[in-house]
N, C-alpha and C positions, 0 to 999 in steps of 0.2 A: 599412467601405467605398470610405474614401479606397486603402487598399491595392488593393481591386481595380480603382482605374482609375489608378491606375499602374502597377499590370499590363499593361491596357490600352493605358493609353501606350507602355508596356515594348513590347508585345505590335506597337500602330502601325509603333516608333521597325521593328526589327527584316525586319516586312514589306516598308513603303517601301524600307530599307536593301537589303536583296534584288532588290527592284522597279528602282530608279535605274541601280544594280552590271551588270543586268542590260543598261540601254540605253549603258550601258559610259560612264555622266555619269563623269567622274575623284570619288580620293577624301574629298577638304578638301569639291567641293559635294555627294556620296553622300551626306557627314552633315551639316552643314549642313541640306540638304532633309530629311533623318531625322528631323531635328533637334527642323525647322520643323512635319511632323509629329504631333509628341513634341509639341512645350508643346499644340498646336490638342485635338487630343487629348485628354492631361490639362480644358484652360481648360473646353474642354465639357464633360465631364466632374464636375464642377468645381460649375457652374455646372445638368447635370439634377442634381444633386443638393440642391442648396441650390437651386431649385422645392423638389423631392421633399418634404426635413426641413421648409420654412420648419415654424415651431410657428402653432400655428388663434393668432388672438387674438378668437376669440369670445368663449373666461370674462372677455379684461377689462371688451370692453362689457357684460353681462351683471349683472357685479359694481358698474359703473362707474353704471346703471342700476336696480340695489337701492340703491345708495347714493344718488342721485337722489330717488326720492320721498318725497315731503314724508308719507305717514304710515307713520310708527317704528311700525307697526303692523304694515304691508304689506316692508321688511327684514327681510329675511338675514339672520334671524341665527340660527345654530344653538342658538347657551344661549338662548334665551329663546323658550317654543315659548307660542304661542297661543291659547286654546279657541276653537271650532267656536262 
């Protein structure tokens, strides 16, 4: 996934370099602006991946609820099987 974000950043860098070059911008300004576009795409892609791939907290809450149960028979313990 990191390589996809990096490749998208490189694509943005080169496309913006072509666009800025067609506008007649100086070489240093062209590289600086294209690098800013690259950094923007990298940060945005990283933020999107962080939101998509964030771990779920639901199992942790479930375990805490089971541990806080006062009745030991209601606690989830796979080693102990209770009769119904």
